C-alpha positions in Angstrom: 131.6 155.5 95.0 132.3 158.6 92.9 129.2 160.9 91.9 130.3 163.7 89.5 128.7 166.1 87.0 128.6 169.5 86.0 127.7 172.5 88.4 123.9 172.5 89.0 123.5 168.9 87.4 121.7 167.6 90.6 124.7 165.8 92.3 123.8 166.9 95.8 120.3 166.3 95.4 120.7 163.0 94.2 123.2 162.2 96.7 120.7 163.2 99.5 118.1 161.2 98.0 120.2 158.1 97.9 121.1 158.9 101.7 117.4 158.9 102.6 116.7 155.6 100.9 119.7 154.2 102.6 118.8 155.4 105.9 115.2 154.3 105.5 116.1 150.9 104.0 114.1 151.9 100.9 115.1 150.6 97.4 116.7 153.2 95.1 116.3 153.4 91.5 115.8 149.6 91.1 118.8 149.0 93.5 117.7 146.9 96.3 118.6 148.1 99.7 118.7 145.2 102.2 119.0 147.0 105.5 118.8 150.3 106.9 122.2 152.4 107.2 123.3 155.4 109.4 124.4 158.0 107.0 126.6 161.0 107.5 126.7 164.2 105.3 129.4 166.4 104.7 128.7 169.4 102.8 131.7 171.6 101.9 130.3 173.9 99.3 127.8 176.6 99.5 126.2 178.3 102.6 124.8 176.3 105.5 121.5 178.1 105.3 120.7 176.8 101.9 121.8 173.3 102.5 119.6 173.2 105.7 116.7 174.5 103.3 117.4 171.4 100.9 117.5 169.1 103.8 114.3 170.5 105.4 112.5 170.4 101.9 113.5 166.6 101.5 112.5 165.8 105.0 108.9 167.4 104.8 108.5 165.7 101.4 109.7 162.3 102.4 107.0 159.6 102.3 109.1 156.5 103.2 109.9 154.9 106.7 111.2 157.5 109.3 114.7 158.7 109.1 114.9 159.5 112.6 118.6 158.7 113.8 119.8 157.5 110.4 120.7 160.7 108.9 123.5 163.1 110.4 125.3 166.3 109.2 128.8 167.0 110.0 128.2 170.8 110.8 130.6 172.7 112.9 132.7 174.5 111.8 130.7 174.6 108.5 132.6 173.8 105.1 136.0 173.6 106.6 136.5 169.7 106.9 139.4 168.3 104.9 141.0 165.0 104.7 144.3 166.4 104.3 144.3 167.4 108.0 145.2 164.7 110.5 143.1 166.4 113.1 140.2 166.4 111.1 140.6 162.7 110.0 140.8 161.7 113.6 137.8 163.8 114.4 135.7 162.2 111.7 136.8 158.6 112.6 135.8 159.2 115.9 132.5 160.7 114.8 131.8 157.6 112.6 132.7 155.0 115.5 130.6 156.9 118.1 127.5 157.2 115.8 127.9 153.7 114.2 127.9 155.4 110.7 127.7 153.1 107.7 127.9 155.6 104.7 129.9 158.6 104.5 129.0 161.1 101.7 131.4 164.0 101.1 131.6 166.8 98.4 132.9 168.3 96.6 136.3 166.5 96.9 138.2 169.8 95.5 137.0 171.4 98.9 137.7 168.4 100.9 141.5 167.9 100.6 142.1 167.8 96.9 143.2 171.1 95.8 143.4 170.2 92.2 141.3 167.8 89.9 143.9 165.3 90.7 146.8 163.3 88.8 146.7 159.6 89.4 149.2 159.8 92.1 147.3 162.7 93.8 144.1 160.6 93.7 145.7 157.6 95.1 147.1 159.7 97.8 143.7 161.2 98.6 142.0 157.8 98.5 144.5 156.5 101.1 143.3 159.2 103.3 139.8 158.1 103.0 140.9 154.7 103.8 142.9 155.8 106.9 139.7 157.4 108.2 137.7 154.0 107.5 140.5 152.0 109.3 140.9 154.3 112.2 136.8 154.2 112.8 136.8 150.4 112.9 133.7 150.6 110.9 132.9 148.8 107.4 132.3 152.3 106.2 131.2 152.9 102.5 132.5 156.4 101.1 130.6 158.3 98.4 132.4 161.1 96.9 131.1 164.1 95.1 133.1 165.6 92.1 132.9 167.8 89.3 133.3 167.1 85.4 135.8 168.6 83.1 135.1 170.8 80.2 135.0 167.6 78.0 132.2 166.1 80.1 134.2 163.5 81.7 135.2 163.1 85.4 137.9 165.9 86.2 141.2 164.3 87.1 142.4 160.7 87.0 139.6 159.2 89.0 138.5 156.4 86.5 140.5 153.7 88.4 139.5 154.7 91.8 136.7 153.3 93.8 134.1 150.5 92.9 131.3 152.8 91.4 131.4 155.8 89.0 128.2 157.7 88.3 127.9 160.6 85.9 124.9 162.9 86.6 123.7 165.1 83.7 120.8 167.6 84.0 118.4 167.4 80.9 115.9 170.1 82.0 112.3 170.0 81.8 112.1 167.8 85.0 114.7 165.1 83.8 118.2 164.0 84.9 120.6 161.3 83.2 122.3 159.0 85.4 125.2 157.1 83.7 126.8 154.2 85.2 130.3 154.7 83.9 131.6 151.9 86.3 130.0 149.3 88.5 132.8 146.7 89.6 130.5 144.6 91.5 127.4 144.7 89.1 127.8 143.7 85.5 124.0 144.3 85.1 124.6 148.0 85.8 128.0 148.7 84.4 127.6 151.2 81.3 123.8 151.5 81.9 122.3 154.8 81.4 119.0 155.8 83.1 116.6 158.8 82.4 115.4 160.2 85.7 112.1 161.8 86.2 112.1 164.3 89.1 109.4 163.4 91.6 107.9 165.4 94.6 110.0 165.9 97.7 113.4 166.3 95.6 113.3 162.6 94.7 113.7 160.6 91.5 112.2 157.8 89.7 113.5 155.8 86.5 111.5 157.3 83.5 110.7 153.9 81.6 110.4 151.8 84.9 112.6 149.1 83.6 114.1 148.6 87.0 116.8 146.1 87.6 117.3 145.1 91.1 120.8 144.6 92.5 121.3 143.5 96.2 123.4 145.6 98.5 124.7 143.1 101.1 
């Protein structure tokens, strides 16, 4: 999965909210979560203290099932992980295997091994490195990558054909965020759907019109 949007659109907040729902086994924005997952977060942008504060605020406002043991942060050394380094790939695969991680969330990609937005070949090469980590871990790992949009408001670089799901996040102001499912390879129901999200307590989100459509995640 690739989540992209402009700076300040709420990509990180949305991805943390998704991580908590996956970790708790709690449905997220109408998408059914069939079982609890172990999630590993890698934040490669911004000060560690601010990310900690964001996580603490989310934890304190969380009203769902306990998240103990289901959310981890790859924290040392901070903001230096890159898929481009074989040593880091090996360390990450070992961490995923040891902690039985199901979902990896990494962002932004331009600080995680992609120095540019990415030509088609560069994107393919980068995704091959992500796949290498998955294979080395021996886990059925889902990877969620965070990226930026270009000046035209579309995904920066040749990412349209990569991955199974492409989500565009846009800040609407006044407590609203728009989530557009640009691609959902395994869900015709959600493909090209757009949802107006309302901010909720504890850095959470809810669909504004409540016309939720459930999709089972096996």
